[in-house]
mmCIF file of the N, C-alpha and C atoms, coordinates in Angstrom:
data_MODEL
# 
_entry.id   MODEL 
# 
loop_
_atom_site.group_PDB 
_atom_site.id 
_atom_site.type_symbol 
_atom_site.label_atom_id 
_atom_site.label_alt_id 
_atom_site.label_comp_id 
_atom_site.label_asym_id 
_atom_site.label_entity_id 
_atom_site.label_seq_id 
_atom_site.pdbx_PDB_ins_code 
_atom_site.Cartn_x 
_atom_site.Cartn_y 
_atom_site.Cartn_z 
_atom_site.occupancy 
_atom_site.B_iso_or_equiv 
_atom_site.pdbx_formal_charge 
_atom_site.auth_seq_id 
_atom_site.auth_comp_id 
_atom_site.auth_asym_id 
_atom_site.auth_atom_id 
_atom_site.pdbx_PDB_model_num 
ATOM 1   N N  . MET A 1 1  ? 0.936   -1.072  -0.003  1.00 0.00 ? 1  MET A N  1 
ATOM 2   C CA . MET A 1 1  ? 0.060   0.183   -0.112  1.00 0.00 ? 1  MET A CA 1 
ATOM 3   C C  . MET A 1 1  ? 0.926   1.071   0.091   1.00 0.00 ? 1  MET A C  1 
ATOM 4   N N  . ALA A 1 2  ? 0.231   1.947   -0.865  1.00 0.00 ? 2  ALA A N  1 
ATOM 5   C CA . ALA A 1 2  ? 1.193   3.438   -0.572  1.00 0.00 ? 2  ALA A CA 1 
ATOM 6   C C  . ALA A 1 2  ? 0.663   4.509   0.261   1.00 0.00 ? 2  ALA A C  1 
ATOM 7   N N  . VAL A 1 3  ? 1.957   5.082   0.737   1.00 0.00 ? 3  VAL A N  1 
ATOM 8   C CA . VAL A 1 3  ? 1.064   6.804   1.565   1.00 0.00 ? 3  VAL A CA 1 
ATOM 9   C C  . VAL A 1 3  ? -0.058  7.143   0.897   1.00 0.00 ? 3  VAL A C  1 
ATOM 10  N N  . GLY A 1 4  ? -0.802  7.370   1.134   1.00 0.00 ? 4  GLY A N  1 
ATOM 11  C CA . GLY A 1 4  ? -2.249  8.416   0.848   1.00 0.00 ? 4  GLY A CA 1 
ATOM 12  C C  . GLY A 1 4  ? -3.437  7.239   0.662   1.00 0.00 ? 4  GLY A C  1 
ATOM 13  N N  . ASP A 1 5  ? -3.205  5.998   0.423   1.00 0.00 ? 5  ASP A N  1 
ATOM 14  C CA . ASP A 1 5  ? -4.194  4.997   0.359   1.00 0.00 ? 5  ASP A CA 1 
ATOM 15  C C  . ASP A 1 5  ? -5.137  5.062   1.564   1.00 0.00 ? 5  ASP A C  1 
ATOM 16  N N  . ILE A 1 6  ? -6.347  4.717   1.356   1.00 0.00 ? 6  ILE A N  1 
ATOM 17  C CA . ILE A 1 6  ? -7.374  4.451   2.272   1.00 0.00 ? 6  ILE A CA 1 
ATOM 18  C C  . ILE A 1 6  ? -7.342  2.908   2.604   1.00 0.00 ? 6  ILE A C  1 
ATOM 19  N N  . GLU A 1 7  ? -7.232  2.993   4.187   1.00 0.00 ? 7  GLU A N  1 
ATOM 20  C CA . GLU A 1 7  ? -7.484  1.248   4.973   1.00 0.00 ? 7  GLU A CA 1 
ATOM 21  C C  . GLU A 1 7  ? -8.423  1.360   5.651   1.00 0.00 ? 7  GLU A C  1 
ATOM 22  N N  . THR A 1 8  ? -9.881  0.519   4.957   1.00 0.00 ? 8  THR A N  1 
ATOM 23  C CA . THR A 1 8  ? -10.678 -0.159  6.392   1.00 0.00 ? 8  THR A CA 1 
ATOM 24  C C  . THR A 1 8  ? -10.180 -1.276  7.068   1.00 0.00 ? 8  THR A C  1 
ATOM 25  N N  . TYR A 1 9  ? -10.160 -1.215  8.216   1.00 0.00 ? 9  TYR A N  1 
ATOM 26  C CA . TYR A 1 9  ? -9.817  -2.157  9.079   1.00 0.00 ? 9  TYR A CA 1 
ATOM 27  C C  . TYR A 1 9  ? -10.531 -2.334  10.502  1.00 0.00 ? 9  TYR A C  1 
ATOM 28  N N  . TYR A 1 10 ? -10.240 -3.108  10.989  1.00 0.00 ? 10 TYR A N  1 
ATOM 29  C CA . TYR A 1 10 ? -10.996 -3.850  12.247  1.00 0.00 ? 10 TYR A CA 1 
ATOM 30  C C  . TYR A 1 10 ? -9.717  -3.876  13.731  1.00 0.00 ? 10 TYR A C  1 
ATOM 31  N N  . GLU A 1 11 ? -10.096 -3.250  14.471  1.00 0.00 ? 11 GLU A N  1 
ATOM 32  C CA . GLU A 1 11 ? -9.234  -2.816  15.662  1.00 0.00 ? 11 GLU A CA 1 
ATOM 33  C C  . GLU A 1 11 ? -10.060 -2.535  17.097  1.00 0.00 ? 11 GLU A C  1 
ATOM 34  N N  . ASP A 1 12 ? -9.222  -3.285  18.139  1.00 0.00 ? 12 ASP A N  1 
ATOM 35  C CA . ASP A 1 12 ? -10.195 -3.171  19.247  1.00 0.00 ? 12 ASP A CA 1 
ATOM 36  C C  . ASP A 1 12 ? -11.932 -3.051  18.890  1.00 0.00 ? 12 ASP A C  1 
ATOM 37  N N  . GLY A 1 13 ? -12.665 -4.092  18.255  1.00 0.00 ? 13 GLY A N  1 
ATOM 38  C CA . GLY A 1 13 ? -13.788 -4.338  18.523  1.00 0.00 ? 13 GLY A CA 1 
ATOM 39  C C  . GLY A 1 13 ? -14.640 -3.183  17.388  1.00 0.00 ? 13 GLY A C  1 
ATOM 40  N N  . VAL A 1 14 ? -13.967 -2.619  16.559  1.00 0.00 ? 14 VAL A N  1 
ATOM 41  C CA . VAL A 1 14 ? -14.597 -1.635  15.943  1.00 0.00 ? 14 VAL A CA 1 
ATOM 42  C C  . VAL A 1 14 ? -14.060 -1.594  14.412  1.00 0.00 ? 14 VAL A C  1 
ATOM 43  N N  . TRP A 1 15 ? -14.759 -1.204  13.570  1.00 0.00 ? 15 TRP A N  1 
ATOM 44  C CA . TRP A 1 15 ? -14.119 -1.144  12.020  1.00 0.00 ? 15 TRP A CA 1 
ATOM 45  C C  . TRP A 1 15 ? -14.002 0.505   12.116  1.00 0.00 ? 15 TRP A C  1 
ATOM 46  N N  . LYS A 1 16 ? -12.577 0.595   11.571  1.00 0.00 ? 16 LYS A N  1 
ATOM 47  C CA . LYS A 1 16 ? -12.186 1.881   11.349  1.00 0.00 ? 16 LYS A CA 1 
ATOM 48  C C  . LYS A 1 16 ? -11.222 2.197   9.741   1.00 0.00 ? 16 LYS A C  1 
ATOM 49  N N  . ASN A 1 17 ? -11.225 3.495   9.425   1.00 0.00 ? 17 ASN A N  1 
ATOM 50  C CA . ASN A 1 17 ? -10.629 3.773   8.550   1.00 0.00 ? 17 ASN A CA 1 
ATOM 51  C C  . ASN A 1 17 ? -9.902  4.686   8.562   1.00 0.00 ? 17 ASN A C  1 
ATOM 52  N N  . ARG A 1 18 ? -8.606  4.861   7.662   1.00 0.00 ? 18 ARG A N  1 
ATOM 53  C CA . ARG A 1 18 ? -7.093  5.517   7.934   1.00 0.00 ? 18 ARG A CA 1 
ATOM 54  C C  . ARG A 1 18 ? -6.535  6.175   6.509   1.00 0.00 ? 18 ARG A C  1 
ATOM 55  N N  . VAL A 1 19 ? -5.918  6.967   6.667   1.00 0.00 ? 19 VAL A N  1 
ATOM 56  C CA . VAL A 1 19 ? -5.113  7.056   5.234   1.00 0.00 ? 19 VAL A CA 1 
ATOM 57  C C  . VAL A 1 19 ? -3.763  6.560   5.542   1.00 0.00 ? 19 VAL A C  1 
ATOM 58  N N  . GLN A 1 20 ? -3.302  5.829   4.701   1.00 0.00 ? 20 GLN A N  1 
ATOM 59  C CA . GLN A 1 20 ? -1.848  5.196   4.957   1.00 0.00 ? 20 GLN A CA 1 
ATOM 60  C C  . GLN A 1 20 ? -1.017  6.227   5.323   1.00 0.00 ? 20 GLN A C  1 
ATOM 61  N N  . GLY A 1 21 ? -0.031  5.776   6.146   1.00 0.00 ? 21 GLY A N  1 
ATOM 62  C CA . GLY A 1 21 ? 1.081   7.004   6.754   1.00 0.00 ? 21 GLY A CA 1 
ATOM 63  C C  . GLY A 1 21 ? 0.507   7.684   7.818   1.00 0.00 ? 21 GLY A C  1 
ATOM 64  N N  . ASN A 1 22 ? -0.392  7.435   8.034   1.00 0.00 ? 22 ASN A N  1 
ATOM 65  C CA . ASN A 1 22 ? -0.970  8.273   9.304   1.00 0.00 ? 22 ASN A CA 1 
ATOM 66  C C  . ASN A 1 22 ? -1.192  6.891   10.726  1.00 0.00 ? 22 ASN A C  1 
ATOM 67  N N  . GLN A 1 23 ? -0.810  7.203   11.826  1.00 0.00 ? 23 GLN A N  1 
ATOM 68  C CA . GLN A 1 23 ? -1.146  6.137   13.268  1.00 0.00 ? 23 GLN A CA 1 
ATOM 69  C C  . GLN A 1 23 ? -2.808  6.454   13.652  1.00 0.00 ? 23 GLN A C  1 
ATOM 70  N N  . ARG A 1 24 ? -3.241  7.294   13.326  1.00 0.00 ? 24 ARG A N  1 
ATOM 71  C CA . ARG A 1 24 ? -4.794  7.132   14.172  1.00 0.00 ? 24 ARG A CA 1 
ATOM 72  C C  . ARG A 1 24 ? -5.647  7.225   12.770  1.00 0.00 ? 24 ARG A C  1 
ATOM 73  N N  . ALA A 1 25 ? -6.948  6.825   12.996  1.00 0.00 ? 25 ALA A N  1 
ATOM 74  C CA . ALA A 1 25 ? -8.066  6.407   12.067  1.00 0.00 ? 25 ALA A CA 1 
ATOM 75  C C  . ALA A 1 25 ? -8.676  7.833   12.116  1.00 0.00 ? 25 ALA A C  1 
ATOM 76  N N  . SER A 1 26 ? -9.002  7.849   10.740  1.00 0.00 ? 26 SER A N  1 
ATOM 77  C CA . SER A 1 26 ? -9.884  9.012   10.066  1.00 0.00 ? 26 SER A CA 1 
ATOM 78  C C  . SER A 1 26 ? -11.226 8.792   11.024  1.00 0.00 ? 26 SER A C  1 
ATOM 79  N N  . ASP A 1 27 ? -12.086 7.757   10.604  1.00 0.00 ? 27 ASP A N  1 
ATOM 80  C CA . ASP A 1 27 ? -13.346 7.787   11.212  1.00 0.00 ? 27 ASP A CA 1 
ATOM 81  C C  . ASP A 1 27 ? -13.062 6.024   11.874  1.00 0.00 ? 27 ASP A C  1 
ATOM 82  N N  . ALA A 1 28 ? -14.459 5.905   12.550  1.00 0.00 ? 28 ALA A N  1 
ATOM 83  C CA . ALA A 1 28 ? -14.667 4.387   13.374  1.00 0.00 ? 28 ALA A CA 1 
ATOM 84  C C  . ALA A 1 28 ? -16.255 4.405   13.466  1.00 0.00 ? 28 ALA A C  1 
ATOM 85  N N  . GLY A 1 29 ? -16.644 3.184   13.455  1.00 0.00 ? 29 GLY A N  1 
ATOM 86  C CA . GLY A 1 29 ? -17.538 2.916   14.237  1.00 0.00 ? 29 GLY A CA 1 
ATOM 87  C C  . GLY A 1 29 ? -18.573 2.352   13.092  1.00 0.00 ? 29 GLY A C  1 
ATOM 88  N N  . GLY A 1 30 ? -19.689 1.889   13.471  1.00 0.00 ? 30 GLY A N  1 
ATOM 89  C CA . GLY A 1 30 ? -20.547 1.176   12.622  1.00 0.00 ? 30 GLY A CA 1 
ATOM 90  C C  . GLY A 1 30 ? -20.472 -0.406  12.529  1.00 0.00 ? 30 GLY A C  1 
ATOM 91  N N  . SER A 1 31 ? -20.776 -0.962  11.446  1.00 0.00 ? 31 SER A N  1 
ATOM 92  C CA . SER A 1 31 ? -20.585 -1.936  10.739  1.00 0.00 ? 31 SER A CA 1 
ATOM 93  C C  . SER A 1 31 ? -19.473 -2.116  9.756   1.00 0.00 ? 31 SER A C  1 
ATOM 94  N N  . LYS A 1 32 ? -19.025 -3.152  9.307   1.00 0.00 ? 32 LYS A N  1 
ATOM 95  C CA . LYS A 1 32 ? -18.133 -3.171  8.021   1.00 0.00 ? 32 LYS A CA 1 
ATOM 96  C C  . LYS A 1 32 ? -18.819 -2.644  7.008   1.00 0.00 ? 32 LYS A C  1 
ATOM 97  N N  . ALA A 1 33 ? -19.526 -3.048  6.671   1.00 0.00 ? 33 ALA A N  1 
ATOM 98  C CA . ALA A 1 33 ? -20.671 -2.181  5.252   1.00 0.00 ? 33 ALA A CA 1 
ATOM 99  C C  . ALA A 1 33 ? -20.319 -0.811  5.541   1.00 0.00 ? 33 ALA A C  1 
ATOM 100 N N  . ASP A 1 34 ? -20.452 -0.253  6.902   1.00 0.00 ? 34 ASP A N  1 
ATOM 101 C CA . ASP A 1 34 ? -20.627 1.116   6.598   1.00 0.00 ? 34 ASP A CA 1 
ATOM 102 C C  . ASP A 1 34 ? -19.250 1.637   6.626   1.00 0.00 ? 34 ASP A C  1 
ATOM 103 N N  . ALA A 1 35 ? -18.129 1.625   7.484   1.00 0.00 ? 35 ALA A N  1 
ATOM 104 C CA . ALA A 1 35 ? -17.084 1.608   7.245   1.00 0.00 ? 35 ALA A CA 1 
ATOM 105 C C  . ALA A 1 35 ? -16.785 1.546   5.859   1.00 0.00 ? 35 ALA A C  1 
ATOM 106 N N  . GLN A 1 36 ? -16.988 0.209   5.112   1.00 0.00 ? 36 GLN A N  1 
ATOM 107 C CA . GLN A 1 36 ? -16.211 0.110   4.042   1.00 0.00 ? 36 GLN A CA 1 
ATOM 108 C C  . GLN A 1 36 ? -16.699 1.304   2.907   1.00 0.00 ? 36 GLN A C  1 
ATOM 109 N N  . ALA A 1 37 ? -18.117 1.571   3.171   1.00 0.00 ? 37 ALA A N  1 
ATOM 110 C CA . ALA A 1 37 ? -18.436 2.683   2.099   1.00 0.00 ? 37 ALA A CA 1 
ATOM 111 C C  . ALA A 1 37 ? -17.964 3.996   2.292   1.00 0.00 ? 37 ALA A C  1 
ATOM 112 N N  . ARG A 1 38 ? -17.821 4.134   3.625   1.00 0.00 ? 38 ARG A N  1 
ATOM 113 C CA . ARG A 1 38 ? -17.077 5.734   4.120   1.00 0.00 ? 38 ARG A CA 1 
ATOM 114 C C  . ARG A 1 38 ? -15.733 5.841   3.426   1.00 0.00 ? 38 ARG A C  1 
ATOM 115 N N  . GLY A 1 39 ? -15.002 4.628   3.214   1.00 0.00 ? 39 GLY A N  1 
ATOM 116 C CA . GLY A 1 39 ? -13.684 4.220   2.932   1.00 0.00 ? 39 GLY A CA 1 
ATOM 117 C C  . GLY A 1 39 ? -13.825 4.492   1.330   1.00 0.00 ? 39 GLY A C  1 
ATOM 118 N N  . ARG A 1 40 ? -14.657 3.952   0.906   1.00 0.00 ? 40 ARG A N  1 
ATOM 119 C CA . ARG A 1 40 ? -14.745 4.072   -0.548  1.00 0.00 ? 40 ARG A CA 1 
ATOM 120 C C  . ARG A 1 40 ? -15.082 5.674   -1.052  1.00 0.00 ? 40 ARG A C  1 
ATOM 121 N N  . GLU A 1 41 ? -15.667 6.160   -0.411  1.00 0.00 ? 41 GLU A N  1 
ATOM 122 C CA . GLU A 1 41 ? -15.851 7.258   -0.907  1.00 0.00 ? 41 GLU A CA 1 
ATOM 123 C C  . GLU A 1 41 ? -14.448 8.429   -0.590  1.00 0.00 ? 41 GLU A C  1 
ATOM 124 N N  . LYS A 1 42 ? -14.151 8.168   0.325   1.00 0.00 ? 42 LYS A N  1 
ATOM 125 C CA . LYS A 1 42 ? -12.673 8.687   0.788   1.00 0.00 ? 42 LYS A CA 1 
ATOM 126 C C  . LYS A 1 42 ? -11.646 8.710   -0.584  1.00 0.00 ? 42 LYS A C  1 
ATOM 127 N N  . ALA A 1 43 ? -11.800 7.297   -1.046  1.00 0.00 ? 43 ALA A N  1 
ATOM 128 C CA . ALA A 1 43 ? -10.664 6.792   -1.999  1.00 0.00 ? 43 ALA A CA 1 
ATOM 129 C C  . ALA A 1 43 ? -10.936 7.432   -3.410  1.00 0.00 ? 43 ALA A C  1 
ATOM 130 N N  . ILE A 1 44 ? -12.294 7.718   -3.681  1.00 0.00 ? 44 ILE A N  1 
ATOM 131 C CA . ILE A 1 44 ? -12.768 7.943   -4.853  1.00 0.00 ? 44 ILE A CA 1 
ATOM 132 C C  . ILE A 1 44 ? -12.621 9.488   -4.862  1.00 0.00 ? 44 ILE A C  1 
ATOM 133 N N  . ASP A 1 45 ? -12.617 9.874   -3.689  1.00 0.00 ? 45 ASP A N  1 
ATOM 134 C CA . ASP A 1 45 ? -12.491 11.589  -3.906  1.00 0.00 ? 45 ASP A CA 1 
ATOM 135 C C  . ASP A 1 45 ? -10.988 12.280  -3.802  1.00 0.00 ? 45 ASP A C  1 
ATOM 136 N N  . ARG A 1 46 ? -9.986  11.331  -3.031  1.00 0.00 ? 46 ARG A N  1 
ATOM 137 C CA . ARG A 1 46 ? -8.701  11.324  -3.107  1.00 0.00 ? 46 ARG A CA 1 
ATOM 138 C C  . ARG A 1 46 ? -8.511  10.814  -4.654  1.00 0.00 ? 46 ARG A C  1 
ATOM 139 N N  . GLY A 1 47 ? -9.148  9.659   -5.504  1.00 0.00 ? 47 GLY A N  1 
ATOM 140 C CA . GLY A 1 47 ? -8.445  9.506   -6.273  1.00 0.00 ? 47 GLY A CA 1 
ATOM 141 C C  . GLY A 1 47 ? -6.811  8.319   -6.347  1.00 0.00 ? 47 GLY A C  1 
ATOM 142 N N  . VAL A 1 48 ? -7.372  7.528   -4.651  1.00 0.00 ? 48 VAL A N  1 
ATOM 143 C CA . VAL A 1 48 ? -6.476  6.738   -4.427  1.00 0.00 ? 48 VAL A CA 1 
ATOM 144 C C  . VAL A 1 48 ? -7.036  5.013   -4.584  1.00 0.00 ? 48 VAL A C  1 
ATOM 145 N N  . GLU A 1 49 ? -6.389  4.269   -4.014  1.00 0.00 ? 49 GLU A N  1 
ATOM 146 C CA . GLU A 1 49 ? -6.510  2.578   -3.687  1.00 0.00 ? 49 GLU A CA 1 
ATOM 147 C C  . GLU A 1 49 ? -7.409  2.615   -2.609  1.00 0.00 ? 49 GLU A C  1 
ATOM 148 N N  . HIS A 1 50 ? -8.105  1.505   -2.407  1.00 0.00 ? 50 HIS A N  1 
ATOM 149 C CA . HIS A 1 50 ? -9.056  1.775   -1.058  1.00 0.00 ? 50 HIS A CA 1 
ATOM 150 C C  . HIS A 1 50 ? -8.899  0.099   -0.712  1.00 0.00 ? 50 HIS A C  1 
ATOM 151 N N  . VAL A 1 51 ? -8.193  -0.337  0.385   1.00 0.00 ? 51 VAL A N  1 
ATOM 152 C CA . VAL A 1 51 ? -7.878  -1.064  0.792   1.00 0.00 ? 51 VAL A CA 1 
ATOM 153 C C  . VAL A 1 51 ? -8.952  -1.939  1.875   1.00 0.00 ? 51 VAL A C  1 
ATOM 154 N N  . VAL A 1 52 ? -8.952  -2.945  1.783   1.00 0.00 ? 52 VAL A N  1 
ATOM 155 C CA . VAL A 1 52 ? -10.193 -3.249  2.754   1.00 0.00 ? 52 VAL A CA 1 
ATOM 156 C C  . VAL A 1 52 ? -9.539  -4.850  3.418   1.00 0.00 ? 52 VAL A C  1 
ATOM 157 N N  . LYS A 1 53 ? -9.796  -4.559  4.641   1.00 0.00 ? 53 LYS A N  1 
ATOM 158 C CA . LYS A 1 53 ? -9.153  -5.725  5.122   1.00 0.00 ? 53 LYS A CA 1 
ATOM 159 C C  . LYS A 1 53 ? -9.758  -6.802  6.132   1.00 0.00 ? 53 LYS A C  1 
ATOM 160 N N  . LYS A 1 54 ? -9.805  -8.046  6.636   1.00 0.00 ? 54 LYS A N  1 
ATOM 161 C CA . LYS A 1 54 ? -10.232 -8.773  7.330   1.00 0.00 ? 54 LYS A CA 1 
ATOM 162 C C  . LYS A 1 54 ? -10.063 -8.420  8.708   1.00 0.00 ? 54 LYS A C  1 
ATOM 163 N N  . ARG A 1 55 ? -10.747 -9.273  9.342   1.00 0.00 ? 55 ARG A N  1 
ATOM 164 C CA . ARG A 1 55 ? -10.779 -9.199  10.979  1.00 0.00 ? 55 ARG A CA 1 
ATOM 165 C C  . ARG A 1 55 ? -9.684  -9.570  11.384  1.00 0.00 ? 55 ARG A C  1 
ATOM 166 N N  . ASP A 1 56 ? -8.881  -10.520 10.820  1.00 0.00 ? 56 ASP A N  1 
ATOM 167 C CA . ASP A 1 56 ? -7.646  -10.825 11.005  1.00 0.00 ? 56 ASP A CA 1 
ATOM 168 C C  . ASP A 1 56 ? -6.482  -10.212 10.543  1.00 0.00 ? 56 ASP A C  1 
ATOM 169 N N  . GLY A 1 57 ? -6.643  -9.123  9.830   1.00 0.00 ? 57 GLY A N  1 
ATOM 170 C CA . GLY A 1 57 ? -5.666  -8.483  9.490   1.00 0.00 ? 57 GLY A CA 1 
ATOM 171 C C  . GLY A 1 57 ? -4.937  -8.423  7.507   1.00 0.00 ? 57 GLY A C  1 
ATOM 172 N N  . THR A 1 58 ? -5.522  -9.868  7.306   1.00 0.00 ? 58 THR A N  1 
ATOM 173 C CA . THR A 1 58 ? -5.212  -9.917  6.044   1.00 0.00 ? 58 THR A CA 1 
ATOM 174 C C  . THR A 1 58 ? -5.677  -9.004  4.802   1.00 0.00 ? 58 THR A C  1 
ATOM 175 N N  . ILE A 1 59 ? -5.504  -8.895  3.875   1.00 0.00 ? 59 ILE A N  1 
ATOM 176 C CA . ILE A 1 59 ? -6.288  -8.051  2.910   1.00 0.00 ? 59 ILE A CA 1 
ATOM 177 C C  . ILE A 1 59 ? -7.183  -9.182  2.492   1.00 0.00 ? 59 ILE A C  1 
ATOM 178 N N  . GLY A 1 60 ? -8.324  -8.632  2.174   1.00 0.00 ? 60 GLY A N  1 
ATOM 179 C CA . GLY A 1 60 ? -9.751  -9.110  1.583   1.00 0.00 ? 60 GLY A CA 1 
ATOM 180 C C  . GLY A 1 60 ? -9.693  -8.726  0.282   1.00 0.00 ? 60 GLY A C  1 
ATOM 181 N N  . GLU A 1 61 ? -9.648  -7.268  -0.190  1.00 0.00 ? 61 GLU A N  1 
ATOM 182 C CA . GLU A 1 61 ? -9.787  -6.816  -1.598  1.00 0.00 ? 61 GLU A CA 1 
ATOM 183 C C  . GLU A 1 61 ? -9.034  -5.227  -1.851  1.00 0.00 ? 61 GLU A C  1 
ATOM 184 N N  . LYS A 1 62 ? -8.655  -5.000  -2.802  1.00 0.00 ? 62 LYS A N  1 
ATOM 185 C CA . LYS A 1 62 ? -8.492  -4.183  -3.289  1.00 0.00 ? 62 LYS A CA 1 
ATOM 186 C C  . LYS A 1 62 ? -9.120  -3.417  -4.405  1.00 0.00 ? 62 LYS A C  1 
ATOM 187 N N  . ASN A 1 63 ? -9.337  -1.870  -4.067  1.00 0.00 ? 63 ASN A N  1 
ATOM 188 C CA . ASN A 1 63 ? -10.170 -1.240  -5.266  1.00 0.00 ? 63 ASN A CA 1 
ATOM 189 C C  . ASN A 1 63 ? -9.366  -0.225  -5.661  1.00 0.00 ? 63 ASN A C  1 
ATOM 190 N N  . THR A 1 64 ? -8.859  0.362   -7.111  1.00 0.00 ? 64 THR A N  1 
ATOM 191 C CA . THR A 1 64 ? -8.023  1.398   -7.317  1.00 0.00 ? 64 THR A CA 1 
ATOM 192 C C  . THR A 1 64 ? -9.446  2.695   -7.903  1.00 0.00 ? 64 THR A C  1 
ATOM 193 N N  . TYR A 1 65 ? -8.939  3.700   -7.560  1.00 0.00 ? 65 TYR A N  1 
ATOM 194 C CA . TYR A 1 65 ? -10.176 4.713   -8.062  1.00 0.00 ? 65 TYR A CA 1 
ATOM 195 C C  . TYR A 1 65 ? -9.022  6.029   -8.880  1.00 0.00 ? 65 TYR A C  1 
ATOM 196 N N  . PRO A 1 66 ? -9.515  6.087   -9.841  1.00 0.00 ? 66 PRO A N  1 
ATOM 197 C CA . PRO A 1 66 ? -10.770 5.949   -10.795 1.00 0.00 ? 66 PRO A CA 1 
ATOM 198 C C  . PRO A 1 66 ? -10.113 4.875   -11.541 1.00 0.00 ? 66 PRO A C  1 
ATOM 199 N N  . ARG A 1 67 ? -11.162 3.668   -11.575 1.00 0.00 ? 67 ARG A N  1 
ATOM 200 C CA . ARG A 1 67 ? -10.200 2.691   -12.205 1.00 0.00 ? 67 ARG A CA 1 
ATOM 201 C C  . ARG A 1 67 ? -9.394  2.354   -13.491 1.00 0.00 ? 67 ARG A C  1 
ATOM 202 N N  . SER A 1 68 ? -9.220  3.557   -14.239 1.00 0.00 ? 68 SER A N  1 
ATOM 203 C CA . SER A 1 68 ? -8.563  3.764   -15.320 1.00 0.00 ? 68 SER A CA 1 
ATOM 204 C C  . SER A 1 68 ? -7.336  3.638   -14.641 1.00 0.00 ? 68 SER A C  1 
ATOM 205 N N  . ARG A 1 69 ? -7.029  3.967   -13.198 1.00 0.00 ? 69 ARG A N  1 
ATOM 206 C CA . ARG A 1 69 ? -5.689  3.994   -13.152 1.00 0.00 ? 69 ARG A CA 1 
ATOM 207 C C  . ARG A 1 69 ? -5.029  2.387   -12.695 1.00 0.00 ? 69 ARG A C  1 
ATOM 208 N N  . ASP A 1 70 ? -5.909  1.324   -12.756 1.00 0.00 ? 70 ASP A N  1 
ATOM 209 C CA . ASP A 1 70 ? -5.786  0.453   -12.081 1.00 0.00 ? 70 ASP A CA 1 
ATOM 210 C C  . ASP A 1 70 ? -4.715  -0.384  -13.240 1.00 0.00 ? 70 ASP A C  1 
ATOM 211 N N  . GLN A 1 71 ? -3.443  -0.838  -12.578 1.00 0.00 ? 71 GLN A N  1 
ATOM 212 C CA . GLN A 1 71 ? -2.305  -1.500  -13.465 1.00 0.00 ? 71 GLN A CA 1 
ATOM 213 C C  . GLN A 1 71 ? -2.543  -3.211  -13.519 1.00 0.00 ? 71 GLN A C  1 
ATOM 214 N N  . HIS A 1 72 ? -3.480  -3.594  -12.931 1.00 0.00 ? 72 HIS A N  1 
ATOM 215 C CA . HIS A 1 72 ? -4.064  -4.980  -13.351 1.00 0.00 ? 72 HIS A CA 1 
ATOM 216 C C  . HIS A 1 72 ? -5.543  -4.849  -13.255 1.00 0.00 ? 72 HIS A C  1 
ATOM 217 N N  . PRO A 1 73 ? -6.299  -4.608  -13.837 1.00 0.00 ? 73 PRO A N  1 
ATOM 218 C CA . PRO A 1 73 ? -7.545  -4.673  -14.209 1.00 0.00 ? 73 PRO A CA 1 
ATOM 219 C C  . PRO A 1 73 ? -8.194  -6.224  -14.119 1.00 0.00 ? 73 PRO A C  1 
ATOM 220 N N  . PRO A 1 74 ? -9.353  -6.161  -13.683 1.00 0.00 ? 74 PRO A N  1 
ATOM 221 C CA . PRO A 1 74 ? -9.755  -7.838  -13.630 1.00 0.00 ? 74 PRO A CA 1 
ATOM 222 C C  . PRO A 1 74 ? -9.759  -7.767  -14.890 1.00 0.00 ? 74 PRO A C  1 
ATOM 223 N N  . LYS A 1 75 ? -10.110 -9.481  -15.557 1.00 0.00 ? 75 LYS A N  1 
ATOM 224 C CA . LYS A 1 75 ? -10.201 -10.055 -16.680 1.00 0.00 ? 75 LYS A CA 1 
ATOM 225 C C  . LYS A 1 75 ? -11.779 -10.420 -16.739 1.00 0.00 ? 75 LYS A C  1 
ATOM 226 N N  . GLY A 1 76 ? -12.086 -9.758  -18.049 1.00 0.00 ? 76 GLY A N  1 
ATOM 227 C CA . GLY A 1 76 ? -13.925 -10.292 -18.504 1.00 0.00 ? 76 GLY A CA 1 
ATOM 228 C C  . GLY A 1 76 ? -14.637 -9.232  -17.292 1.00 0.00 ? 76 GLY A C  1 
# 
């Protein structure tokens, strides 16, 4: 992940979002879907990658915004 990308992650029983390179979360609370939606909006606004992690900290998915910047677009 590059500095400036948005990360959605689980910590201390709460789903959070933060900008890579920052130590503190930019927002927290709600369900995973709520946090993921807020993270997606931030990534779209900034034109960066959105990384969604699973509860165990492994990467669940990555989405690049805008899609035209994706160096490895999905096939089909």
